[in-house]
TORPA-4810 file (N, C-alpha, C, O; in nm, 3 decimals):
<nodes>
NODE_1_2.768_-2.644_-3.559_2.890_-2.675_-3.487_2.990_-2.559_-3.497_3.047_-2.506_-3.401_M
NODE_2_3.003_-2.526_-3.629_3.109_-2.418_-3.648_3.065_-2.289_-3.599_3.145_-2.211_-3.548_K
NODE_3_2.922_-2.257_-3.613_2.873_-2.132_-3.561_2.883_-2.123_-3.413_2.921_-2.017_-3.362_L
NODE_4_2.852_-2.227_-3.342_2.859_-2.243_-3.188_3.011_-2.220_-3.157_3.042_-2.130_-3.078_T
NODE_5_3.116_-2.307_-3.222_3.248_-2.292_-3.184_3.291_-2.148_-3.213_3.359_-2.086_-3.131_N
NODE_6_3.250_-2.090_-3.334_3.295_-1.953_-3.349_3.259_-1.857_-3.257_3.338_-1.767_-3.225_G
NODE_7_3.116_-1.869_-3.197_3.069_-1.782_-3.110_3.144_-1.795_-2.965_3.176_-1.699_-2.895_L
NODE_8_3.164_-1.921_-2.937_3.240_-1.937_-2.796_3.393_-1.881_-2.807_3.452_-1.827_-2.713_M
NODE_9_3.445_-1.901_-2.932_3.585_-1.849_-2.950_3.591_-1.708_-2.937_3.679_-1.649_-2.875_A
NODE_10_3.476_-1.643_-3.010_3.478_-1.498_-2.994_3.429_-1.443_-2.864_3.466_-1.331_-2.831_S
NODE_11_3.345_-1.517_-2.783_3.320_-1.486_-2.652_3.439_-1.487_-2.569_3.464_-1.394_-2.493_A
NODE_12_3.517_-1.598_-2.581_3.654_-1.609_-2.512_3.746_-1.520_-2.532_3.824_-1.496_-2.440_G
NODE_13_3.758_-1.449_-2.666_3.835_-1.351_-2.699_3.790_-1.207_-2.624_3.863_-1.122_-2.573_L
NODE_14_3.659_-1.211_-2.635_3.601_-1.072_-2.571_3.641_-1.081_-2.415_3.686_-0.982_-2.357_T
NODE_15_3.623_-1.207_-2.348_3.651_-1.208_-2.194_3.798_-1.177_-2.192_3.826_-1.088_-2.111_A
NODE_16_3.898_-1.227_-2.260_4.036_-1.206_-2.243_4.065_-1.058_-2.272_4.147_-1.003_-2.198_V
NODE_17_4.013_-0.991_-2.366_4.036_-0.851_-2.387_3.993_-0.748_-2.269_4.048_-0.645_-2.229_L
NODE_18_3.874_-0.813_-2.230_3.820_-0.737_-2.104_3.893_-0.739_-1.997_3.923_-0.637_-1.936_F
NODE_19_3.936_-0.882_-1.956_4.017_-0.882_-1.854_4.147_-0.802_-1.847_4.190_-0.752_-1.743_L
NODE_20_4.207_-0.794_-1.970_4.315_-0.696_-1.984_4.285_-0.564_-1.949_4.358_-0.500_-1.874_G
NODE_21_4.176_-0.515_-2.003_4.131_-0.379_-1.972_4.100_-0.364_-1.811_4.132_-0.261_-1.751_L
NODE_22_4.041_-0.465_-1.750_4.003_-0.471_-1.629_4.128_-0.469_-1.536_4.138_-0.391_-1.442_F
NODE_23_4.206_-0.544_-1.562_4.344_-0.556_-1.482_4.419_-0.425_-1.474_4.512_-0.410_-1.393_A
NODE_24_4.380_-0.329_-1.557_4.462_-0.196_-1.572_4.382_-0.079_-1.519_4.427_0.036_-1.521_N
NODE_25_4.255_-0.113_-1.469_4.174_-0.020_-1.413_4.117_-0.070_-1.277_4.102_-0.191_-1.261_T
NODE_26_4.086_0.012_-1.184_4.029_-0.006_-1.068_3.881_-0.024_-1.086_3.815_0.060_-1.147_S
NODE_27_3.829_-0.129_-1.037_3.681_-0.160_-1.057_3.605_-0.048_-0.994_3.629_-0.010_-0.880_R
NODE_28_3.497_0.012_-1.081_3.417_0.124_-1.038_3.487_0.253_-1.025_3.502_0.309_-0.917_G
NODE_29_3.529_0.298_-1.137_3.611_0.421_-1.145_3.512_0.548_-1.182_3.550_0.661_-1.212_Q
NODE_30_3.385_0.504_-1.175_3.284_0.631_-1.226_3.332_0.750_-1.151_3.375_0.732_-1.037_T
NODE_31_3.330_0.860_-1.199_3.352_0.986_-1.127_3.237_1.042_-1.060_3.132_1.057_-1.124_Q
NODE_32_3.246_1.073_-0.938_3.120_1.140_-0.870_3.080_1.275_-0.941_3.164_1.349_-0.992_P
NODE_33_2.962_1.298_-0.943_2.911_1.437_-0.987_2.762_1.438_-0.956_2.705_1.339_-0.910_G
NODE_34_2.700_1.552_-0.983_2.569_1.577_-0.946_2.462_1.465_-0.990_2.392_1.409_-0.906_G
NODE_35_2.455_1.440_-1.116_2.375_1.340_-1.159_2.391_1.211_-1.116_2.297_1.138_-1.085_A
NODE_36_2.542_1.170_-1.113_2.582_1.050_-1.046_2.541_1.029_-0.920_2.487_0.923_-0.888_Y
NODE_37_2.562_1.123_-0.841_2.532_1.107_-0.700_2.386_1.087_-0.663_2.345_1.019_-0.569_N
NODE_38_2.307_1.161_-0.757_2.167_1.144_-0.742_2.121_0.998_-0.782_2.038_0.938_-0.714_E
NODE_39_2.170_0.951_-0.881_2.137_0.810_-0.922_2.181_0.722_-0.816_2.106_0.634_-0.772_K
NODE_40_2.296_0.741_-0.773_2.333_0.647_-0.649_2.238_0.645_-0.519_2.194_0.542_-0.468_V
NODE_41_2.216_0.768_-0.476_2.135_0.774_-0.364_1.992_0.723_-0.398_1.935_0.657_-0.311_Q
NODE_42_1.929_0.748_-0.514_1.802_0.706_-0.564_1.793_0.546_-0.560_1.694_0.485_-0.520_L
NODE_43_1.919_0.485_-0.611_1.937_0.338_-0.629_1.925_0.286_-0.495_1.839_0.200_-0.471_G
NODE_44_2.017_0.337_-0.390_1.993_0.281_-0.260_1.862_0.300_-0.187_1.820_0.220_-0.104_L
NODE_45_1.805_0.401_-0.221_1.677_0.421_-0.170_1.564_0.325_-0.217_1.473_0.290_-0.142_A
NODE_46_1.575_0.290_-0.336_1.471_0.203_-0.396_1.494_0.064_-0.402_1.407_-0.010_-0.448_I
NODE_47_1.619_0.013_-0.354_1.642_-0.124_-0.353_1.544_-0.187_-0.259_1.537_-0.150_-0.142_A
NODE_48_1.463_-0.287_-0.314_1.351_-0.342_-0.250_1.385_-0.467_-0.141_1.301_-0.529_-0.075_P
NODE_49_1.515_-0.486_-0.141_1.568_-0.588_-0.034_1.690_-0.537_0.042_1.755_-0.443_-0.003_V
NODE_50_1.722_-0.597_0.157_1.839_-0.544_0.231_1.955_-0.566_0.168_1.967_-0.676_0.112_P
NODE_51_2.067_-0.472_0.162_2.187_-0.506_0.082_2.308_-0.516_0.173_2.324_-0.442_0.270_L
NODE_52_2.396_-0.616_0.132_2.502_-0.647_0.191_2.632_-0.554_0.142_2.700_-0.567_0.041_K
NODE_53_2.641_-0.461_0.241_2.754_-0.342_0.183_2.880_-0.349_0.248_2.967_-0.266_0.222_L
NODE_54_2.897_-0.444_0.336_3.032_-0.456_0.423_3.156_-0.437_0.337_3.237_-0.345_0.351_T
NODE_55_3.161_-0.533_0.247_3.276_-0.528_0.155_3.260_-0.485_0.016_3.342_-0.508_-0.073_A
NODE_56_3.133_-0.410_0.000_3.109_-0.359_-0.140_3.134_-0.218_-0.152_3.135_-0.141_-0.056_A
NODE_57_3.156_-0.184_-0.278_3.157_-0.049_-0.317_3.020_0.030_-0.316_2.951_0.030_-0.417_N
NODE_58_2.987_0.085_-0.222_2.838_0.155_-0.207_2.792_0.232_-0.314_2.673_0.228_-0.346_Q
NODE_59_2.876_0.305_-0.374_2.847_0.398_-0.477_2.816_0.317_-0.603_2.728_0.357_-0.679_N
NODE_60_2.884_0.201_-0.630_2.860_0.121_-0.729_2.736_0.042_-0.711_2.657_0.029_-0.805_M
NODE_61_2.716_-0.012_-0.593_2.585_-0.089_-0.561_2.469_0.009_-0.592_2.374_-0.025_-0.663_V
NODE_62_2.481_0.132_-0.538_2.363_0.224_-0.554_2.330_0.247_-0.698_2.215_0.243_-0.742_G
NODE_63_2.439_0.271_-0.770_2.423_0.298_-0.933_2.368_0.166_-0.996_2.284_0.173_-1.086_L
NODE_64_2.408_0.058_-0.955_2.361_-0.074_-0.996_2.214_-0.085_-0.984_2.145_-0.113_-1.082_G
NODE_65_2.154_-0.060_-0.840_2.029_-0.067_-0.815_1.949_0.033_-0.900_1.842_0.003_-0.953_S
NODE_66_2.002_0.146_-0.909_1.933_0.241_-1.012_1.920_0.197_-1.143_1.820_0.235_-1.204_Y
NODE_67_2.008_0.120_-1.202_1.997_0.061_-1.338_1.906_-0.053_-1.344_1.820_-0.070_-1.431_L
NODE_68_1.932_-0.132_-1.242_1.834_-0.249_-1.240_1.680_-0.225_-1.210_1.590_-0.291_-1.262_V
NODE_69_1.661_-0.121_-1.120_1.524_-0.102_-1.067_1.446_0.004_-1.123_1.323_0.007_-1.118_N
NODE_70_1.525_0.099_-1.181_1.464_0.223_-1.233_1.491_0.236_-1.372_1.430_0.323_-1.435_A
NODE_71_1.575_0.163_-1.430_1.594_0.187_-1.584_1.565_0.048_-1.661_1.503_0.049_-1.767_V
NODE_72_1.603_-0.052_-1.612_1.587_-0.185_-1.682_1.479_-0.268_-1.656_1.432_-0.346_-1.738_S
NODE_73_1.438_-0.252_-1.539_1.322_-0.339_-1.479_1.363_-0.494_-1.499_1.287_-0.576_-1.552_D
NODE_74_1.479_-0.521_-1.455_1.525_-0.670_-1.457_1.420_-0.758_-1.395_1.385_-0.866_-1.443_C
NODE_75_1.370_-0.702_-1.280_1.290_-0.800_-1.198_1.147_-0.831_-1.279_1.081_-0.932_-1.252_N
NODE_76_1.111_-0.747_-1.367_0.992_-0.773_-1.450_0.996_-0.915_-1.522_0.891_-0.977_-1.539_G
NODE_77_1.106_-0.961_-1.560_1.123_-1.096_-1.616_1.194_-1.195_-1.507_1.161_-1.314_-1.502_C
NODE_78_1.281_-1.149_-1.430_1.362_-1.236_-1.340_1.279_-1.255_-1.202_1.337_-1.246_-1.094_H
NODE_79_1.148_-1.280_-1.211_1.079_-1.306_-1.105_0.969_-1.423_-1.127_0.928_-1.446_-1.240_T
NODE_80_0.928_-1.485_-1.030_0.853_-1.597_-1.057_0.733_-1.574_-1.164_0.716_-1.658_-1.253_A
NODE_81_0.655_-1.464_-1.153_0.548_-1.432_-1.247_0.510_-1.296_-1.219_0.542_-1.236_-1.116_S
NODE_82_0.435_-1.244_-1.321_0.384_-1.102_-1.291_0.277_-1.097_-1.183_0.247_-0.994_-1.123_P
NODE_83_0.226_-1.204_-1.165_0.123_-1.209_-1.044_0.184_-1.203_-0.910_0.117_-1.170_-0.812_M
NODE_84_0.308_-1.234_-0.904_0.382_-1.231_-0.770_0.497_-1.127_-0.772_0.585_-1.132_-0.686_T
NODE_85_0.497_-1.049_-0.855_0.604_-0.966_-0.868_0.587_-0.852_-0.748_0.684_-0.809_-0.686_E
NODE_86_0.461_-0.812_-0.726_0.440_-0.714_-0.618_0.355_-0.783_-0.502_0.281_-0.878_-0.523_Y
NODE_87_0.372_-0.730_-0.391_0.294_-0.791_-0.271_0.135_-0.772_-0.298_0.052_-0.853_-0.257_T
NODE_88_0.106_-0.662_-0.369_-0.019_-0.632_-0.412_-0.009_-0.547_-0.534_0.088_-0.474_-0.552_S
NODE_89_-0.113_-0.556_-0.623_-0.114_-0.501_-0.750_-0.108_-0.358_-0.742_-0.203_-0.298_-0.691_S
NODE_90_0.006_-0.285_-0.791_0.011_-0.133_-0.807_-0.084_-0.078_-0.928_-0.106_0.043_-0.942_P
NODE_91_-0.132_-0.167_-1.003_-0.219_-0.127_-1.106_-0.372_-0.106_-1.062_-0.456_-0.055_-1.135_Y
NODE_92_-0.392_-0.146_-0.948_-0.521_-0.116_-0.885_-0.521_-0.006_-0.777_-0.608_0.006_-0.691_F
NODE_93_-0.410_0.075_-0.791_-0.395_0.187_-0.695_-0.333_0.151_-0.556_-0.345_0.225_-0.459_G
NODE_94_-0.267_0.034_-0.552_-0.202_-0.002_-0.432_-0.055_0.043_-0.431_-0.009_0.073_-0.541_Q
NODE_95_0.021_0.051_-0.330_0.163_0.082_-0.328_0.232_-0.018_-0.409_0.201_-0.137_-0.411_P
NODE_96_0.328_0.037_-0.476_0.417_-0.050_-0.563_0.532_-0.122_-0.462_0.644_-0.073_-0.455_A
NODE_97_0.500_-0.219_-0.400_0.575_-0.283_-0.296_0.634_-0.421_-0.379_0.555_-0.511_-0.409_I
NODE_98_0.758_-0.428_-0.408_0.813_-0.547_-0.471_0.810_-0.644_-0.365_0.823_-0.616_-0.246_I
NODE_99_0.789_-0.769_-0.419_0.791_-0.883_-0.326_0.931_-0.948_-0.324_0.978_-1.007_-0.421_N
NODE_100_0.989_-0.933_-0.212_1.128_-0.972_-0.178_1.139_-1.127_-0.192_1.251_-1.170_-0.219_S
NODE_101_1.041_-1.211_-0.177_1.037_-1.345_-0.173_1.070_-1.403_-0.318_1.112_-1.518_-0.335_A
NODE_102_1.051_-1.323_-0.409_1.070_-1.373_-0.566_1.168_-1.277_-0.621_1.206_-1.295_-0.736_T
NODE_103_1.213_-1.179_-0.554_1.283_-1.072_-0.631_1.412_-1.113_-0.701_1.506_-1.154_-0.632_Y
NODE_104_1.421_-1.105_-0.817_1.530_-1.151_-0.918_1.579_-1.297_-0.896_1.693_-1.337_-0.920_L
NODE_105_1.465_-1.378_-0.843_1.496_-1.524_-0.820_1.458_-1.618_-0.951_1.458_-1.741_-0.951_G
NODE_106_1.431_-1.545_-1.044_1.398_-1.619_-1.176_1.261_-1.721_-1.162_1.181_-1.716_-1.069_G
NODE_107_1.256_-1.803_-1.262_1.134_-1.886_-1.254_1.014_-1.850_-1.331_0.908_-1.912_-1.321_G
NODE_108_1.033_-1.753_-1.405_0.924_-1.695_-1.501_0.914_-1.770_-1.628_1.002_-1.750_-1.711_Q
NODE_109_0.821_-1.854_-1.654_0.805_-1.934_-1.784_0.751_-1.858_-1.900_0.635_-1.817_-1.898_D
NODE_110_0.824_-1.839_-1.993_0.791_-1.772_-2.114_0.728_-1.862_-2.220_0.684_-1.812_-2.323_F
NODE_111_0.723_-1.987_-2.200_0.664_-2.079_-2.307_0.771_-2.126_-2.395_0.890_-2.111_-2.367_G
NODE_112_0.727_-2.184_-2.501_0.807_-2.244_-2.597_0.845_-2.141_-2.722_0.778_-2.043_-2.755_T
NODE_113_0.953_-2.182_-2.777_0.992_-2.099_-2.926_0.958_-2.171_-3.038_1.032_-2.256_-3.089_L
NODE_114_0.829_-2.135_-3.085_0.775_-2.186_-3.199_0.705_-2.326_-3.193_0.709_-2.392_-3.089_G
NODE_115_0.645_-2.370_-3.301_0.557_-2.485_-3.298_0.633_-2.608_-3.287_0.575_-2.706_-3.242_P
NODE_116_0.754_-2.616_-3.322_0.840_-2.738_-3.321_0.908_-2.767_-3.192_0.981_-2.864_-3.176_N
NODE_117_0.884_-2.681_-3.105_0.965_-2.690_-2.966_0.872_-2.725_-2.849_0.758_-2.680_-2.839_S
NODE_118_0.933_-2.813_-2.759_0.849_-2.840_-2.636_0.916_-2.787_-2.531_0.870_-2.795_-2.417_T
NODE_119_1.040_-2.723_-2.558_1.125_-2.670_-2.429_1.076_-2.530_-2.400_1.062_-2.443_-2.485_T
NODE_120_1.050_-2.518_-2.272_1.009_-2.392_-2.211_1.116_-2.300_-2.168_1.204_-2.344_-2.094_H
NODE_121_1.118_-2.185_-2.203_1.240_-2.087_-2.169_1.192_-2.020_-2.033_1.086_-1.958_-2.027_I
NODE_122_1.272_-2.035_-1.929_1.241_-1.994_-1.792_1.344_-1.894_-1.742_1.461_-1.932_-1.739_V
NODE_123_1.317_-1.781_-1.708_1.408_-1.686_-1.661_1.505_-1.742_-1.558_1.470_-1.838_-1.490_S
NODE_124_1.641_-1.679_-1.541_1.730_-1.743_-1.449_1.729_-1.660_-1.318_1.684_-1.547_-1.300_R
NODE_125_1.793_-1.746_-1.230_1.814_-1.677_-1.101_1.929_-1.583_-1.096_2.041_-1.632_-1.104_N
NODE_126_1.916_-1.451_-1.084_2.005_-1.354_-1.073_2.080_-1.337_-0.938_2.191_-1.286_-0.930_L
NODE_127_2.010_-1.385_-0.831_2.075_-1.370_-0.696_2.194_-1.435_-0.681_2.221_-1.531_-0.753_T
NODE_128_2.290_-1.382_-0.571_2.411_-1.450_-0.561_2.395_-1.586_-0.498_2.312_-1.594_-0.407_P
NODE_129_2.462_-1.694_-0.532_2.474_-1.803_-0.464_2.559_-1.825_-0.358_2.615_-1.725_-0.313_D
NODE_130_2.586_-1.946_-0.301_2.681_-1.930_-0.182_2.813_-1.891_-0.200_2.888_-1.873_-0.104_K
NODE_131_2.854_-1.876_-0.337_2.988_-1.813_-0.357_2.986_-1.656_-0.342_3.089_-1.590_-0.341_T
NODE_132_2.860_-1.603_-0.330_2.848_-1.456_-0.322_2.837_-1.389_-0.449_2.822_-1.267_-0.450_G
NODE_133_2.844_-1.472_-0.581_2.862_-1.413_-0.709_2.715_-1.425_-0.766_2.645_-1.525_-0.755_M
NODE_134_2.681_-1.312_-0.828_2.553_-1.320_-0.893_2.531_-1.430_-1.000_2.598_-1.439_-1.102_S
NODE_135_2.425_-1.516_-0.963_2.405_-1.635_-1.058_2.509_-1.732_-1.059_2.511_-1.823_-1.142_G
NODE_136_2.603_-1.715_-0.965_2.728_-1.803_-0.945_2.830_-1.782_-1.048_2.913_-1.871_-1.069_G
NODE_137_2.832_-1.662_-1.121_2.906_-1.632_-1.228_3.010_-1.519_-1.172_2.975_-1.429_-1.095_H
NODE_138_3.139_-1.535_-1.220_3.228_-1.429_-1.193_3.188_-1.301_-1.274_3.097_-1.307_-1.356_T
NODE_139_3.254_-1.193_-1.253_3.225_-1.062_-1.319_3.272_-1.082_-1.462_3.203_-1.039_-1.553_F
NODE_140_3.386_-1.146_-1.487_3.426_-1.169_-1.626_3.314_-1.262_-1.709_3.285_-1.243_-1.827_A
NODE_141_3.268_-1.345_-1.640_3.162_-1.436_-1.699_3.039_-1.346_-1.728_2.994_-1.345_-1.843_E
NODE_142_2.987_-1.275_-1.638_2.878_-1.192_-1.640_2.902_-1.086_-1.754_2.810_-1.055_-1.829_F
NODE_143_3.025_-1.030_-1.766_3.060_-0.941_-1.872_3.033_-1.002_-2.017_2.976_-0.944_-2.109_F
NODE_144_3.087_-1.131_-2.019_3.077_-1.199_-2.145_2.928_-1.237_-2.168_2.882_-1.224_-2.282_Q
NODE_145_2.859_-1.276_-2.080_2.709_-1.307_-2.106_2.640_-1.195_-2.158_2.565_-1.209_-2.255_I
NODE_146_2.658_-1.083_-2.104_2.579_-0.951_-2.127_2.638_-0.902_-2.271_2.557_-0.880_-2.362_I
NODE_147_2.757_-0.889_-2.290_2.831_-0.844_-2.410_2.787_-0.936_-2.537_2.748_-0.883_-2.641_R
NODE_148_2.797_-1.075_-2.522_2.764_-1.154_-2.636_2.637_-1.234_-2.632_2.595_-1.282_-2.738_T
NODE_149_2.570_-1.254_-2.515_2.455_-1.335_-2.494_2.496_-1.477_-2.492_2.404_-1.557_-2.504_G
NODE_150_2.621_-1.526_-2.477_2.647_-1.652_-2.445_2.580_-1.708_-2.327_2.586_-1.647_-2.220_A
NODE_151_2.510_-1.830_-2.339_2.463_-1.895_-2.237_2.555_-2.000_-2.168_2.550_-2.120_-2.194_D
NODE_152_2.633_-1.946_-2.085_2.732_-2.023_-2.002_2.678_-2.147_-1.926_2.748_-2.240_-1.887_L
NODE_153_2.549_-2.136_-1.911_2.477_-2.245_-1.818_2.447_-2.382_-1.912_2.428_-2.495_-1.869_D
NODE_154_2.448_-2.342_-2.037_2.408_-2.464_-2.134_2.275_-2.538_-2.088_2.269_-2.661_-2.089_H
NODE_155_2.184_-2.468_-2.053_2.048_-2.521_-2.018_1.990_-2.565_-2.126_1.943_-2.679_-2.121_I
NODE_156_1.978_-2.496_-2.237_1.894_-2.531_-2.358_1.984_-2.543_-2.481_1.987_-2.452_-2.564_H
NODE_157_2.066_-2.667_-2.496_2.144_-2.674_-2.616_2.073_-2.673_-2.749_1.950_-2.675_-2.750_P
NODE_158_2.132_-2.670_-2.850_2.074_-2.689_-2.990_2.029_-2.831_-3.005_2.098_-2.921_-2.959_S
NODE_159_1.923_-2.853_-3.063_1.886_-2.996_-3.090_1.972_-3.055_-3.207_2.010_-2.989_-3.303_C
NODE_160_1.995_-3.179_-3.189_2.068_-3.241_-3.289_2.027_-3.399_-3.293_1.934_-3.443_-3.225_S
NODE_161_2.096_-3.470_-3.369_2.065_-3.625_-3.365_2.091_-3.699_-3.238_2.039_-3.808_-3.215_S
NODE_162_2.175_-3.637_-3.155_2.212_-3.700_-3.027_2.147_-3.622_-2.911_2.146_-3.671_-2.798_T
NODE_163_2.093_-3.499_-2.938_2.034_-3.409_-2.818_1.893_-3.383_-2.871_1.874_-3.303_-2.963_V
NODE_164_1.790_-3.454_-2.811_1.654_-3.442_-2.856_1.553_-3.393_-2.750_1.435_-3.368_-2.778_T
NODE_165_1.603_-3.381_-2.629_1.507_-3.331_-2.525_1.574_-3.211_-2.470_1.695_-3.186_-2.475_T
NODE_166_1.469_-3.133_-2.412_1.506_-2.993_-2.350_1.611_-2.920_-2.441_1.710_-2.867_-2.390_N
NODE_167_1.591_-2.919_-2.567_1.681_-2.844_-2.662_1.600_-2.747_-2.755_1.479_-2.767_-2.764_C
NODE_168_1.651_-2.657_-2.817_1.611_-2.569_-2.902_1.638_-2.602_-3.064_1.749_-2.617_-3.116_L
NODE_169_1.516_-2.608_-3.125_1.527_-2.651_-3.269_1.572_-2.534_-3.353_1.561_-2.420_-3.307_P
NODE_170_1.622_-2.556_-3.477_1.652_-2.454_-3.567_1.541_-2.358_-3.594_1.428_-2.407_-3.597_P
NODE_171_1.553_-2.231_-3.614_1.684_-2.163_-3.630_1.743_-2.101_-3.498_1.832_-2.017_-3.503_P
NODE_172_1.690_-2.146_-3.382_1.732_-2.092_-3.261_1.884_-2.172_-3.214_1.914_-2.290_-3.232_F
NODE_173_1.945_-2.088_-3.164_2.088_-2.129_-3.125_2.083_-2.145_-2.975_2.049_-2.051_-2.904_Q
NODE_174_2.119_-2.269_-2.924_2.120_-2.298_-2.789_2.237_-2.228_-2.712_2.234_-2.210_-2.590_G
NODE_175_2.334_-2.194_-2.788_2.450_-2.126_-2.728_2.440_-1.995_-2.683_2.527_-1.939_-2.617_A
NODE_176_2.311_-1.936_-2.726_2.283_-1.802_-2.693_2.157_-1.792_-2.595_2.074_-1.883_-2.598_L
NODE_177_2.144_-1.702_-2.522_2.033_-1.678_-2.442_1.917_-1.624_-2.536_1.937_-1.541_-2.625_L
NODE_178_1.803_-1.675_-2.508_1.672_-1.658_-2.571_1.592_-1.554_-2.479_1.598_-1.550_-2.356_Q
NODE_179_1.519_-1.473_-2.557_1.438_-1.369_-2.490_1.491_-1.252_-2.405_1.444_-1.138_-2.407_I
NODE_180_1.590_-1.292_-2.333_1.684_-1.194_-2.245_1.731_-1.094_-2.347_1.786_-1.127_-2.452_M
NODE_181_1.707_-0.968_-2.311_1.740_-0.848_-2.414_1.882_-0.808_-2.413_1.909_-0.688_-2.404_P
NODE_182_1.985_-0.905_-2.423_2.116_-0.883_-2.413_2.167_-0.798_-2.545_2.276_-0.741_-2.542_W
NODE_183_2.091_-0.794_-2.649_2.142_-0.712_-2.766_2.132_-0.561_-2.742_2.196_-0.473_-2.802_P
NODE_184_2.036_-0.544_-2.637_2.021_-0.385_-2.609_2.126_-0.362_-2.483_2.197_-0.262_-2.476_V
NODE_185_2.126_-0.461_-2.389_2.205_-0.425_-2.247_2.344_-0.444_-2.294_2.428_-0.388_-2.223_L
NODE_186_2.390_-0.512_-2.398_2.541_-0.511_-2.441_2.600_-0.377_-2.476_2.721_-0.366_-2.489_Q
NODE_187_2.518_-0.276_-2.493_2.555_-0.135_-2.525_2.574_-0.058_-2.407_2.594_0.063_-2.418_N
NODE_188_2.570_-0.122_-2.280_2.600_-0.057_-2.166_2.754_-0.027_-2.148_2.834_-0.096_-2.211_M
NODE_189_2.793_0.059_-2.076_2.937_0.091_-2.050_3.001_-0.009_-1.959_2.923_-0.077_-1.892_T
NODE_190_3.116_-0.027_-1.945_3.185_-0.106_-1.839_3.135_-0.066_-1.719_3.089_-0.155_-1.648_V
NODE_191_3.132_0.055_-1.675_3.107_0.101_-1.535_2.964_0.054_-1.509_2.934_0.003_-1.401_D
NODE_192_2.868_0.073_-1.614_2.735_0.036_-1.588_2.716_-0.112_-1.554_2.643_-0.145_-1.462_D
NODE_193_2.786_-0.205_-1.633_2.781_-0.350_-1.608_2.858_-0.367_-1.468_2.813_-0.443_-1.383_L
NODE_194_2.962_-0.301_-1.450_3.022_-0.326_-1.316_2.920_-0.311_-1.204_2.898_-0.397_-1.118_T
NODE_195_2.853_-0.180_-1.215_2.770_-0.140_-1.102_2.647_-0.251_-1.096_2.600_-0.283_-0.987_A
NODE_196_2.604_-0.303_-1.211_2.491_-0.387_-1.189_2.533_-0.518_-1.124_2.465_-0.575_-1.039_I
NODE_197_2.655_-0.564_-1.172_2.710_-0.681_-1.100_2.745_-0.662_-0.957_2.737_-0.757_-0.880_Y
NODE_198_2.785_-0.541_-0.917_2.809_-0.510_-0.773_2.672_-0.519_-0.702_2.665_-0.565_-0.588_E
NODE_199_2.564_-0.475_-0.769_2.441_-0.465_-0.697_2.382_-0.613_-0.684_2.324_-0.653_-0.583_Y
NODE_200_2.405_-0.687_-0.796_2.324_-0.813_-0.792_2.409_-0.917_-0.689_2.359_-1.023_-0.649_L
NODE_201_2.523_-0.880_-0.658_2.605_-0.956_-0.575_2.585_-0.916_-0.415_2.617_-0.984_-0.318_S
NODE_202_2.528_-0.798_-0.418_2.477_-0.756_-0.277_2.356_-0.780_-0.215_2.329_-0.755_-0.098_A
NODE_203_2.269_-0.840_-0.316_2.122_-0.878_-0.267_2.117_-1.015_-0.203_2.205_-1.100_-0.217_I
NODE_204_2.019_-1.029_-0.140_2.011_-1.184_-0.064_1.988_-1.287_-0.169_1.933_-1.266_-0.277_P
NODE_205_2.034_-1.401_-0.126_2.037_-1.517_-0.214_1.893_-1.568_-0.212_1.831_-1.557_-0.107_C
NODE_206_1.836_-1.621_-0.315_1.708_-1.688_-0.326_1.742_-1.834_-0.374_1.843_-1.851_-0.442_L
NODE_207_1.660_-1.940_-0.342_1.680_-2.074_-0.397_1.584_-2.079_-0.508_1.487_-2.004_-0.521_E
NODE_208_1.623_-2.179_-0.590_1.536_-2.217_-0.721_1.600_-2.143_-0.842_1.692_-2.061_-0.838_G
NODE_209_1.535_-2.187_-0.944_1.574_-2.143_-1.072_1.620_-2.237_-1.158_1.679_-2.333_-1.109_G
NODE_210_1.604_-2.230_-1.295_1.647_-2.355_-1.390_1.787_-2.374_-1.376_1.863_-2.278_-1.372_P
NODE_211_1.829_-2.498_-1.368_1.964_-2.539_-1.379_2.045_-2.523_-1.255_2.167_-2.540_-1.255_G
NODE_212_1.970_-2.488_-1.135_2.011_-2.445_-1.009_2.010_-2.576_-0.918_1.910_-2.649_-0.921_E
NODE_213_2.119_-2.608_-0.839_2.116_-2.716_-0.736_1.991_-2.702_-0.639_1.933_-2.593_-0.629_P
NODE_214_1.951_-2.808_-0.570_1.834_-2.797_-0.482_1.870_-2.697_-0.360_1.781_-2.632_-0.305_P
NODE_215_1.989_-2.689_-0.325_2.035_-2.589_-0.227_2.154_-2.499_-0.277_2.267_-2.548_-0.278_V
NODE_216_2.134_-2.386_-0.314_2.233_-2.304_-0.368_2.284_-2.176_-0.268_2.386_-2.113_-0.294_R
NODE_217_2.217_-2.154_-0.178_2.247_-2.046_-0.089_2.332_-2.088_0.037_2.370_-1.995_0.108_C
NODE_218_2.362_-2.200_0.070_2.431_-2.261_0.183_2.543_-2.359_0.146_2.607_-2.417_0.234_H
</nodes>
């Protein structure tokens, strides 16, 4: 309990410090340049779904798409399964066309953590819900999740004397995301994370995903 409380207190402090930084800077201040412009244009070109750009910063959306689709392969985990990630298998010489019906909608089952667990870890839905926010999270929450690994959805709490189902046994900490590579992604810059969030908020909503309501898009 002390570890979880300490984690959440630290996460809260991180969010507060970031909000102070964010309040004094204009969102998406990455300076244009040759390499930057190239990444933006490539990101917009390779986005596998229609983008909502009416109220968005197009440059940041393009950069976010580049980071999500050309650098991090977020869809490799946040899709229903490797079998449905593409419309046809590019590994058999077919065009690499991403399946828009499952793109970043989560649902991939990674199995259990260790022999003492029966709880399956399933990737989350990253598409925006009816609020228009990626995964239903504000940018400050998204920043906190990536920087600290905090699981703000509390889908898999730590097992205890009172919590015995759909929980994670020691040494796993239910307050943290499992499998998701936040220890690596937390090293991204504020601009990188801003761009990713802008992109994830510009893609179409998909229904489904662990912890999501039956209807999340409307």
